[in-house]
N, C-alpha and C positions, 0 to 999 in steps of 0.2 A: 573830342571825340571819343566813343566807345564801341570797338571792335568785336561783334555778337556773333558774327554771320556764320561762322565752324559750324562741325557736326555732330560735336560735343562725342567724337566719338572713343575718346579715352575712358569717359566717364561714365556713369551708370544715369546721368540723370541728365537733363539740358542745361548748360553750363551757367547761364545767365541768372538761373529761378532756385536755388538751392535756398534755402532758409539764412539768413542771418540776423540773429536776436528776433524780432518783430517787422522783418523786412524781408525782401530779399536779397540778392548780390548787386544785380541788377541795378536796384531802386536805391541802395546802399551807396554804390557810385556814383547814381545822379544825385543824391543829398548832397552827397559829400561837392560834388560839382557845387550847386547853389550856395551852400553855405561858404563857399571861396569867393562869390562873385559872377562865378559862372550863367552867362546868361543865356546863349545860345548852345547847348550839347544837343550833338547828332548821334546817335545812335546809327552804324552799322548792321543790320540783320541777313539774315538771310537762311540757314535751316530756323523754321516752326517761324517764321516773320511774323505771320498774323499773331499767335500765340504772344509775342513780344512785343507786337504792337498792341496788343489789349492791354497785357499787365502793365506797359507803360503810358496808356490814357490817364488825363489829367497831370501828367507830368511838365507839361509844356517839354516834350523832347522832339528831335524830327527825326523820323527813323526812314532812313535811306536803307534800299533791298539791292544786295549784290545778287543779282541776275545768276551769275554763275558760280554760288558760292560752293557748290561740290566738287569742282573741277577746279578750282581756283586758289593762291593761297594768300594770306592776309593781307598782303603788302595792295591785293587788286580793293581787297575791303578798303587801305587806307584810301588810296588813291580813289576810291569813291567818294570819301568824305572829304577831304582835301578839295573834292571838286565842287564837294557842296559848300564848302568854309569859304574858299575863294578871298574875294575883298571882306568877309562880313565882321570879321575881326583884325587885330594888330598882330597874334599870337593865339597858336594854342596848344589844347595840349590831351595826348592820349595816351588810352588806355586799352589792354585787352578785358575782355569782360572776367576773365578768371585769374589776375594781378590786382586785385584790389587791398593794394600792400599801403596804402596811405589815406589820410583822411583828410580833410578841408584844411586844418594848418599846415598840411606838409605842402601843399597844392600854393604856385605862385601865385601872387594877386599883381 
């Protein structure tokens, strides 16, 4: 699960989309998940949800919207993601979109 619902209020740009090499931050995270064998990636959106959904099209991610993103905290977004994941998998990995401090080798298999 990638939590990307925040307002990006402390940054000058939308947190998920800054360039990282030849990609964007969120695409790098999703690619790392895929390389580690993660088949079901949920992205919890909120602020700029449609732009993010469009940016992720073709990656096979499930975009879930936190409609109350402006008034809620990150845990509210995590609960939305966990509600979607439910019984879909035996374990889950969670990262905020602005903390991509791992690569595929660092993810549990």
